[in-house]
C-alpha positions in Angstrom: -12.6 -22.2 -8.1 -9.6 -24.6 -8.1 -6.5 -24.2 -6.1 -4.4 -23.4 -9.2 -6.9 -20.7 -10.5 -6.8 -19.1 -6.9 -3.0 -19.2 -7.0 -2.8 -17.5 -10.4 -5.4 -14.9 -9.3 -3.4 -14.1 -6.1 -0.1 -14.1 -8.0 -0.9 -11.7 -10.8 -1.0 -8.5 -8.6 2.3 -9.5 -7.0 3.9 -10.1 -10.4 2.8 -6.7 -11.8 4.3 -5.0 -8.8 7.5 -7.0 -9.2 7.7 -6.1 -12.9 7.2 -2.3 -12.2 9.8 -2.5 -9.4 12.3 -4.2 -11.7 11.7 -1.6 -14.4 12.2 1.3 -11.9 15.3 -0.4 -10.6 16.7 -0.8 -14.1 16.0 2.9 -14.9 17.6 4.1 -11.5 20.9 2.3 -12.2 24.0 4.5 -12.6 24.9 2.9 -15.9 21.6 3.7 -17.5 20.8 7.0 -15.5 17.8 8.0 -17.6 16.9 10.6 -15.0 19.6 12.5 -13.0 19.5 12.5 -9.2 17.9 15.9 -9.1 15.1 14.9 -11.5 14.4 11.7 -9.4 14.2 13.7 -6.2 11.8 16.2 -7.8 9.7 13.5 -9.3 9.5 11.7 -6.0 8.3 15.0 -4.4 5.7 15.4 -7.0 4.4 11.9 -6.6 4.3 12.2 -2.8 2.9 15.7 -2.4 0.6 15.9 -5.5 -0.3 12.7 -7.2 -0.8 10.5 -4.1 -3.2 12.9 -2.4 -5.0 13.5 -5.6 -5.5 9.7 -6.1 -6.6 9.2 -2.4 -9.1 12.1 -2.8 -10.5 10.9 -6.1 -11.2 7.4 -4.8 -12.8 8.8 -1.6 -15.0 11.2 -3.4 -16.7 8.3 -5.4 -18.1 6.5 -2.3 -17.6 8.1 0.9 -20.6 9.8 2.4 -21.6 10.5 5.9 -23.5 7.3 6.1 -20.6 5.3 4.8 -18.3 7.0 7.3 -20.6 5.9 10.1 -20.4 2.3 8.8 -16.5 2.4 8.7 -16.1 3.5 12.4 -13.7 0.7 12.9 -11.0 2.2 10.6 -9.1 4.3 13.1 -9.2 1.4 15.6 -8.0 -1.0 12.8 -5.1 1.2 12.1 -4.2 1.7 15.7 -4.3 -2.0 16.3 -2.0 -2.5 13.2 0.5 0.0 14.7 0.4 -1.6 18.1 0.9 -5.1 16.7 3.6 -3.9 14.4 5.5 -2.1 17.2 5.4 -5.2 19.4 6.8 -7.2 16.5 9.5 -4.6 15.9 10.5 -4.7 19.5 10.8 -8.6 19.1 13.1 -8.0 16.1 15.1 -5.6 18.1 15.6 -8.3 20.7 16.7 -10.8 18.3 18.8 -9.0 15.9 20.4 -6.3 18.2 20.9 -3.7 15.6 23.1 -0.5 16.3 21.4 2.1 18.6 20.9 4.7 15.6 18.7 2.1 13.8 16.4 1.0 16.5 13.8 3.5 15.9 13.9 2.9 12.2 13.3 -0.8 12.7 10.4 -0.3 15.0 8.8 2.4 12.8 9.1 0.1 9.6 7.6 -2.8 11.5 4.8 -0.6 12.9 3.7 1.1 9.7 5.0 -1.4 7.1 1.6 -2.8 6.0 -0.2 0.6 5.8 1.6 1.9 2.7 0.4 2.2 -0.9 0.4 -1.5 -1.6 -3.4 -1.8 -1.3 -3.8 0.7 -4.2 -1.9 -1.7 -6.4 -3.2 -5.0 -5.3 -7.0 -4.3 -5.0 -7.5 -3.2 -8.7 -5.5 -6.1 -9.9 -7.4 -8.7 -7.8 -10.7 -7.3 -8.4 -10.4 -7.1 -12.3 -8.8 -10.5 -12.5 -10.8 -13.2 -14.2 -12.3 -15.5 -11.6 -12.0 -13.0 -8.7 -13.5 -14.4 -5.4 -14.9 -11.1 -4.5 -17.9 -10.9 -7.0 -18.7 -8.2 -9.3 -15.4 -6.4 -10.4 -17.0 -2.9 -10.6 -18.4 -3.1 -7.0 -15.2 -4.8 -5.7 -13.0 -2.1 -7.4 -15.0 0.9 -6.1 -15.4 -0.1 -2.5 -12.0 -1.7 -2.2 -10.3 1.4 -3.5 -12.3 3.6 -1.2 -11.4 1.3 1.8 -7.7 1.4 0.9 -7.8 5.3 0.3 -9.6 5.9 3.6 -7.0 3.7 5.3 -4.1 5.7 3.7 -5.9 9.0 4.5 -6.3 8.2 8.2 -2.8 6.7 8.5 -1.1 9.8 7.0 -3.0 12.4 8.9 
């Protein structure tokens, strides 16, 4: 696989996320105001409390068994390590930028948990199904990658 092919394969998920983000930004502008403020709030609640757990559970139900959970014993330690490193980096950011007192906790929290969000649920399917994916069979990559990302989200949220 050439460097250009690898760059294109890695760029496609990011471009898809940026396009969806731009569309959401466009629809949320005050001039367009397709959904009112109350509708956006209710839609956000539905996505967070109903659709996100349903997506995580459906991905976990496909591949997670007792045997596979024993193989993924490192997941809680991986998440703990991510939070520790993120908190240290957040503290470094606090020392460099000196934000106001009421924003210090927010900065550390965003740095600590910033990489444990929903981004893997977007990136993994795009990378696995891309032509010339470096991860082998797209079906196997998608199934196990989504299970890993869903388990990470489930452990992180609980």
